[in-house]
N, C-alpha and C positions, 0 to 999 in steps of 0.2 A: 504494500500499500504506500503510495507516494505521500509525502508530507505536504500539507496545504500551504506551508510557507516556503517550499522549495523554489517556486518561481521568483519570489522576492529575494531569496538568498542567492540564486544564480545571477540576478541582475545586480545585486550588491557586490558580488565577487567580480563581475565583469567591469562595472563602472566605478566602483568605490563609493558610490552614493546613490541613494534612491529617495525620491519624494513621492509620497502616497497619501491617500486619505484613509484614515482609520478612525472609527468611532472612539471617542475618549475612553469609555469603559474598557475597551479591548486593546488599548495601546500597549500596556505593560505585558499583556499576554503575547502579543505579536513580537515584541522585543525579546522576551524570554525564549520564544520559539526560535528566533533567529540566532540567538546566542547558543542555544542547544544544537542547532544545525551546524554552526561554526565549529563547535567543540567535537561533533561527531564526524565531520568531513575529513577523512583521512588523507585524501589527495591534497586538499588545501593545507592541512597541517604539515605534510611532507614538503610541499613547495615552500612554505613559510620557514621551516627549519633549515632548508638548504640555503635560503636567503638570509638566515640568521635574524629573522624578524618575528615578531609576534603581533597579533592584530587584536583590536578591541572594537566593539560596536558602540558607537556614540549616537545619540539621537536628540533632536530638538523638536519639541511638540509645540505647535502653534494652533491651538484649537483642535480641529479634526485633521489638520494637515501635519504630517510628520516627515521630517527630513532625517534620514538614517545614513550614517557614514561608517565606513570601515577604515579605521585609523591604524596605521602601522607604528610600531615603536621597536627600538632595538632590544633584542633578547640578550641581556648582559651575561646570562649564564652560558650562552653558546659562544661568546667571544673568546678568542685565544690571544696570546701575546703577539702573535704575528699580525692579527687584525688591527692592533692598536698602532 
């Protein structure tokens, strides 16, 4: 069974940001679903670890419109002396 948030996650991976309309009572549920998909996506995790980056989902809610971003940050535990 496909996850109902998978199309939103695919668009977020592709573009790095998504703007969508989500009813206010469901916004946190959708964000939690996206975080869950990000954590379970093994291919995405492998590509991120090879790039020595980690990603976090950040969102800005403006009434029913939600802007969701996939923000990279350096994975300090994966860096070696030669990387510095």
